C-alpha positions as CSV (number, residue, x, y, z in Angstrom):
1,M,-21.2,-40.0,-18.5
2,S,-22.8,-42.7,-20.5
3,A,-23.0,-46.3,-19.3
4,R,-19.9,-47.3,-21.3
5,D,-17.7,-44.8,-19.5
6,R,-19.0,-45.9,-16.1
7,D,-18.1,-49.5,-17.0
8,L,-14.5,-48.4,-17.8
9,Q,-14.2,-46.9,-14.2
10,P,-12.6,-49.1,-11.7
11,P,-14.8,-50.1,-8.8
12,S,-14.7,-48.1,-5.7
13,A,-12.8,-49.0,-2.6
14,S,-16.0,-49.1,-0.7
15,L,-17.5,-51.5,-3.1
16,L,-14.6,-53.7,-3.0
17,I,-14.3,-53.7,0.6
18,G,-18.0,-54.6,1.1
19,N,-17.9,-57.4,-1.4
20,V,-14.8,-58.9,0.4
21,L,-16.6,-58.8,3.7
22,R,-19.7,-60.3,2.3
23,V,-17.4,-63.3,1.1
24,R,-15.1,-63.5,4.0
25,P,-16.6,-61.6,7.1
26,A,-13.6,-62.1,9.2
27,A,-10.9,-61.1,6.5
28,T,-8.0,-59.3,7.5
29,P,-6.7,-56.4,5.4
30,E,-4.0,-58.7,4.0
31,E,-6.6,-61.2,2.8
32,A,-8.8,-58.4,1.5
33,C,-5.7,-57.3,-0.7
34,R,-5.3,-60.9,-2.0
35,I,-9.1,-61.1,-2.8
36,A,-9.3,-57.7,-4.3
37,P,-5.6,-56.7,-5.4
38,M,-6.7,-53.0,-6.1
39,L,-7.1,-52.5,-2.4
40,A,-3.3,-52.8,-2.0
41,D,-3.2,-49.2,-3.4
42,L,-4.7,-47.9,-0.1
43,P,-2.5,-47.2,2.9
44,P,-2.8,-50.1,5.4
45,A,-4.1,-47.9,8.2
46,D,-6.8,-46.4,5.9
47,L,-7.7,-50.1,4.5
48,R,-8.2,-51.1,8.3
49,E,-10.3,-48.2,9.2
50,R,-12.6,-48.5,6.1
51,M,-13.0,-52.3,6.9
52,A,-14.0,-51.4,10.3
53,Q,-16.6,-49.0,9.2
54,Q,-18.0,-51.3,6.5
55,R,-18.2,-54.0,9.1
56,R,-20.2,-51.9,11.4
57,R,-22.5,-50.9,8.4
58,L,-23.0,-54.6,7.8
59,G,-23.9,-55.4,11.3
60,L,-20.6,-57.4,12.0
61,D,-18.2,-57.2,14.8
62,D,-14.4,-57.2,14.4
63,M,-14.2,-60.9,14.1
64,G,-17.0,-60.9,11.3
65,R,-19.7,-62.3,13.7
66,R,-23.2,-60.9,13.1
67,L,-24.2,-58.5,16.0
68,S,-27.4,-59.3,17.6
69,D,-30.2,-57.0,17.7
70,R,-31.2,-58.2,21.1
71,P,-29.7,-59.8,24.0
72,R,-30.0,-63.7,24.4
73,S,-31.6,-65.1,27.3
């Protein structure tokens, strides 16, 4: 596959979800679909699960807040 062929491929859902959550960490699946319309092709339950997984990878809680590494005193 050449670089030109790769450029013609649509971005992956994982990449789109990651980009949405970097811009709007607390985005709902509906907001994610407005930001990246290609995500509307995914079933809603699948999109919710993928967003939850990506938030965990980014170190965010369900509300988009950064999880701390250590408890605050």
